[in-house]
C-alpha positions in Angstrom: 78.4 311.0 108.3 79.9 312.6 111.1 83.3 311.7 112.1 83.8 308.7 114.6 85.7 307.9 116.7 87.0 305.0 117.9 89.7 303.3 120.5 90.0 299.8 118.9 93.8 298.9 118.3 94.4 298.8 114.6 97.0 297.2 112.1 98.3 299.6 109.2 98.2 297.5 105.9 98.2 298.3 102.2 97.4 302.0 103.6 94.5 300.9 105.6 94.1 300.8 109.2 92.8 297.4 110.2 90.8 296.9 113.3 92.7 294.3 115.4 90.4 293.6 118.3 88.7 290.4 119.8 84.9 290.2 118.2 83.0 290.9 121.5 85.1 294.1 121.7 84.7 295.5 117.9 80.8 294.8 117.9 80.4 296.5 121.4 83.0 299.7 119.6 81.0 299.6 117.1 77.6 300.7 118.6 79.2 302.8 121.2 80.2 305.3 118.5 77.9 307.6 117.8 77.7 307.2 113.9 80.0 304.9 111.9 80.8 303.5 108.3 81.8 300.0 108.5 83.6 297.8 105.9 85.1 294.4 105.5 88.6 294.1 103.7 89.6 290.6 102.5 92.3 289.9 99.6 89.8 290.2 97.0 88.9 293.9 98.4 92.7 295.0 98.5 93.2 293.5 95.1 90.2 295.6 93.9 91.3 298.7 95.7 95.1 298.4 93.7 93.2 299.5 90.5 89.9 301.5 91.6 91.3 304.4 93.5 87.5 305.8 94.4 87.2 302.1 96.1 90.1 303.0 97.7 89.2 306.2 99.1 85.9 304.8 99.9 87.8 302.4 102.3 90.3 305.0 103.6 87.5 307.0 104.7 85.5 304.5 106.3 85.4 304.7 110.2 86.0 300.8 110.8 87.9 298.8 108.9 87.5 294.3 109.7 89.9 292.0 108.5 88.2 289.3 107.0 89.5 285.5 106.3 92.8 284.1 105.8 94.4 286.3 103.2 94.7 289.0 106.0 96.0 287.3 108.5 98.7 285.8 106.3 99.8 289.0 104.9 100.0 290.8 108.7 101.9 287.4 109.4 104.2 287.9 106.6 104.7 291.6 107.8 105.5 290.6 111.3 102.1 291.2 112.7 98.6 289.3 113.9 95.1 290.4 114.4 93.8 289.7 117.3 90.8 287.7 115.6 89.3 287.5 112.1 86.2 289.9 112.0 84.7 288.2 108.9 81.3 289.8 108.0 79.7 285.9 108.1 80.4 285.1 111.3 80.4 289.0 112.7 76.9 289.8 111.5 74.9 287.6 114.0 76.9 288.8 116.7 76.1 292.4 115.5 72.6 291.4 115.5 72.4 289.9 118.7 73.5 293.4 119.8 71.2 295.3 118.3 68.3 293.1 119.6 69.3 293.6 123.4 69.8 297.6 122.8 66.3 297.7 120.9 68.1 298.7 118.1 66.6 298.3 114.4 68.2 297.2 111.3 67.3 297.5 107.3 68.3 294.9 105.1 69.5 296.2 101.6 70.5 294.3 98.3 70.9 290.7 96.8 68.3 289.2 94.9 64.3 289.8 95.1 63.3 288.0 98.1 66.6 287.0 99.5 66.9 289.8 102.1 63.8 288.9 103.9 64.4 285.3 104.0 68.0 286.9 105.8 65.9 289.0 107.9 63.9 285.8 109.1 66.9 284.0 109.9 68.6 286.5 111.7 65.5 287.2 113.9 66.0 283.5 115.0 69.7 283.7 115.8 68.7 287.0 117.9 65.8 287.2 119.3 63.6 290.4 119.7 65.5 292.0 116.6 63.8 294.7 115.0 63.9 294.3 110.9 63.0 297.6 110.0 62.7 297.2 106.3 64.6 295.5 103.4 65.0 296.6 99.9 66.4 294.3 97.3 69.6 295.2 95.0 68.0 295.1 91.8 64.6 297.2 91.2 65.0 298.2 94.7 68.1 300.4 93.9 67.4 301.7 90.7 65.8 304.8 92.2 68.8 306.1 95.2 66.8 308.4 96.3 63.3 306.4 96.3 65.9 303.7 98.3 67.0 306.6 100.6 63.7 307.8 101.6 62.6 304.1 102.3 65.5 303.6 104.6 64.9 306.7 106.4 61.2 306.0 106.7 61.8 302.9 108.5 63.8 304.4 111.2 66.3 301.8 110.9 69.4 302.2 113.6 71.3 300.5 111.2 72.1 299.1 107.6 73.6 296.3 105.7 74.1 296.5 102.4 74.8 293.5 100.4 75.6 294.0 96.8 79.2 292.9 96.1 82.6 294.9 96.3 83.1 297.5 94.9 79.5 298.4 94.4 78.1 298.5 97.9 81.1 300.8 99.8 81.5 302.9 97.0 77.5 303.5 97.1 77.6 303.8 101.1 80.2 306.3 101.1 78.6 308.5 98.6 74.8 308.7 100.2 75.5 307.7 104.0 75.1 311.5 104.3 71.9 311.4 103.5 70.8 307.9 105.5 69.6 308.8 109.0 70.5 305.4 110.2 73.3 305.8 113.0 75.4 302.8 111.4 75.9 301.2 107.7 77.8 298.6 106.2 78.5 296.3 103.0 78.2 292.6 103.9 78.8 291.1 100.7 77.8 287.9 100.3 76.0 287.6 103.9 72.4 287.5 103.0 72.7 284.8 100.6 74.4 282.6 103.1 71.9 283.5 105.9 68.5 283.0 103.8 70.4 280.0 102.8 70.9 280.5 98.6 74.4 279.8 99.3 75.7 277.1 101.8 78.2 277.7 104.1 81.6 275.8 104.1 81.6 272.7 106.6 83.3 273.7 109.9 86.5 272.0 109.6 87.2 273.7 106.0 86.7 277.3 108.1 88.6 275.8 111.0 91.3 275.4 108.1 91.0 279.1 106.7 90.0 277.3 103.4 86.5 278.0 103.2 87.3 280.0 99.5 87.6 276.5 98.4 84.1 275.6 99.0 82.8 278.8 96.8 84.9 277.8 94.2 83.9 274.6 94.5 80.3 275.4 94.5 80.5 278.6 91.9 83.7 277.9 89.4 83.1 279.6 86.7 81.9 283.1 89.0 84.9 282.6 91.2 88.0 281.5 89.2 89.2 284.9 88.6 88.6 285.7 92.2 90.1 283.0 94.1 92.6 281.3 91.5 93.9 284.4 89.8 93.2 286.9 92.7 95.0 285.1 95.5 98.2 284.8 93.0 97.8 288.4 92.7 97.6 289.0 96.6 100.2 287.1 97.4 102.7 288.8 95.0 101.2 292.3 96.2 101.8 291.4 99.8 105.2 290.4 99.3 105.8 293.6 97.2 104.8 295.8 100.1 106.5 294.1 102.4 109.6 294.7 100.9 108.5 298.2 100.6 107.0 299.0 103.4 108.9 296.5 106.1 106.4 295.5 109.4 103.3 296.6 109.8 102.3 299.8 112.1 100.1 298.8 115.1 98.2 301.8 116.7 
């Protein structure tokens, strides 16, 4: 993708420039950029990036990095800073969809299990009346042939692509292939299709407000999420403390 420029303020943490702006400002700035590759960054992403140089480079080369979750909020506080908002994909996705609808822009959904993207698209059209779903393609057979997937996206005429194949795959794939995509905007969205489709239920609002949504995910999928949330959260806290000792307070831009 061509270089994109944004005037959004950022906080520098873990060698990443993370957007620190209200939700509405972040969405508006994104859709006013000529082209952009966007990634969400949570505690798990920071852990993965520490051991995966290619993924780390994919994040560092993205045009916008959005702080996702309580882990990043805590890290900012320990570095003497504060994010303007928690810009997690589950909440921000529908807001982006509404702005796409208002601007007459279309969306392609790529990833998740067969049928999930279609159900997610239908739900988005309920949340954002008038939204154009340019196409969908699952993350299994739909991604076996990379060139066929790229051709399908380009043929659809989509203005934005959301990719839901998880970290680090989605951001590595987009970093490698964004230049071949004609869509103006691309972003990795993790489990968003699963939430929108109803395949995975979201935590009750009181848990989300308490920044404990991860406990809900752990309860729903204990085997799959144990390493990510129990071991991963402990690792992230250690990594945050060491980063604070080495680098001091975060730098605003």
